[in-house]
C-alpha positions as CSV (number, residue, x, y, z in Angstrom):
1,M,66.3,-4.7,12.1
2,I,67.5,-1.2,11.3
3,I,67.3,-0.3,7.6
4,T,68.6,3.1,6.6
5,T,69.6,5.0,3.5
6,T,72.4,6.6,5.4
7,H,75.9,5.0,5.8
8,T,75.8,5.2,9.5
9,V,73.3,4.6,12.3
10,E,73.1,7.6,14.7
11,G,74.0,6.6,18.2
12,K,75.4,3.2,17.1
13,T,78.8,1.9,16.1
14,I,79.2,-0.5,13.1
15,T,81.2,-3.3,14.5
16,S,81.4,-5.6,11.4
17,Y,80.4,-5.6,7.8
18,R,78.7,-8.7,6.6
19,G,78.3,-8.1,2.9
20,I,76.1,-6.6,0.3
21,V,72.5,-7.8,0.3
22,F,69.8,-7.6,-2.3
23,G,66.0,-8.0,-2.6
24,E,64.4,-8.5,-6.0
25,V,60.8,-8.6,-7.0
26,I,59.3,-8.8,-10.5
27,A,55.6,-8.2,-10.5
28,G,53.2,-8.5,-13.4
29,A,50.0,-6.5,-13.8
30,N,46.9,-8.3,-14.8
31,F,44.3,-7.4,-17.4
32,F,41.9,-5.8,-14.9
33,K,44.6,-3.5,-13.4
34,D,45.8,-2.6,-17.0
35,F,42.2,-1.8,-18.0
36,K,41.5,0.3,-14.9
37,A,44.9,2.1,-15.3
38,G,44.1,2.8,-18.9
39,L,40.8,4.5,-17.9
40,T,42.7,6.5,-15.3
41,N,45.2,7.5,-17.9
42,F,42.5,8.6,-20.2
43,F,40.4,10.5,-17.7
44,G,43.2,11.7,-15.4
45,G,43.9,11.0,-11.8
46,R,46.0,8.5,-9.8
47,S,46.0,4.8,-10.5
48,G,45.3,3.1,-7.1
49,A,45.7,-0.4,-8.6
50,Y,49.2,0.3,-9.8
51,E,50.2,2.3,-6.7
52,Q,49.2,-0.7,-4.5
53,E,51.2,-3.0,-6.8
54,L,54.2,-0.8,-6.5
55,M,53.9,-0.6,-2.7
56,D,53.5,-4.4,-2.4
57,A,56.5,-5.0,-4.6
58,R,58.7,-2.6,-2.7
59,S,57.7,-4.1,0.7
60,S,58.5,-7.6,-0.7
61,A,61.9,-6.5,-1.9
62,L,62.7,-4.9,1.5
63,R,61.6,-8.1,3.3
64,E,63.7,-10.2,1.1
65,M,66.8,-8.0,1.6
66,E,66.2,-8.0,5.4
67,Q,66.0,-11.8,5.4
68,R,69.2,-12.1,3.5
69,A,70.9,-9.7,6.0
70,L,69.6,-11.8,8.9
71,E,71.1,-14.9,7.3
72,L,74.5,-13.2,7.3
73,G,74.1,-12.4,11.1
74,A,73.5,-8.7,10.5
75,N,71.2,-6.5,12.7
76,A,71.2,-3.5,10.3
77,V,71.4,-2.5,6.6
78,V,73.1,0.8,5.8
79,G,73.3,2.6,2.5
80,M,70.0,1.1,1.3
81,L,68.8,2.0,-2.2
82,V,65.6,1.2,-4.0
83,N,65.4,0.9,-7.8
84,Y,62.4,0.6,-10.1
85,E,62.4,-0.7,-13.7
86,V,59.7,-1.6,-16.2
87,L,60.4,-4.8,-18.2
88,G,58.7,-5.8,-21.4
89,S,56.9,-4.0,-24.2
90,N,53.7,-4.2,-26.2
91,G,51.4,-4.3,-23.2
92,S,53.2,-7.1,-21.4
93,N,54.9,-4.8,-18.9
94,M,56.2,-6.1,-15.6
95,L,57.6,-4.1,-12.7
96,M,60.9,-4.9,-11.3
97,V,61.8,-3.5,-7.8
98,T,65.3,-4.1,-6.4
99,T,66.7,-3.1,-3.1
100,C,70.3,-3.3,-2.0
101,G,72.4,-2.2,0.9
102,T,75.3,-3.2,3.2
103,A,74.5,-5.7,5.9
104,V,76.3,-4.8,9.2
105,R,76.3,-5.5,12.9
106,V,75.8,-2.5,15.1
107,D,76.1,-2.0,18.8
């Protein structure tokens, strides 16, 4: 499956539009990741635990969007966007990653 942020696929022709597709993931961080990230925040540097959580959530959202496109008979998604949001407060933060795009058939 071709997934692109552009609205066309170079060298291909969009033959039909199948609909807008989404992928949504809400991921919670556990105590140990929060503790480790707090140390990183205090001492400086990158938080590998949160970076991995972010990468995993993004990959899951992309897979979910791709599966929904396949269910519509699409072989590509164009105009794909990724959005990130933090939900919650008072230390109970959760990460929401959403992807969306237009499912299409290309030849």
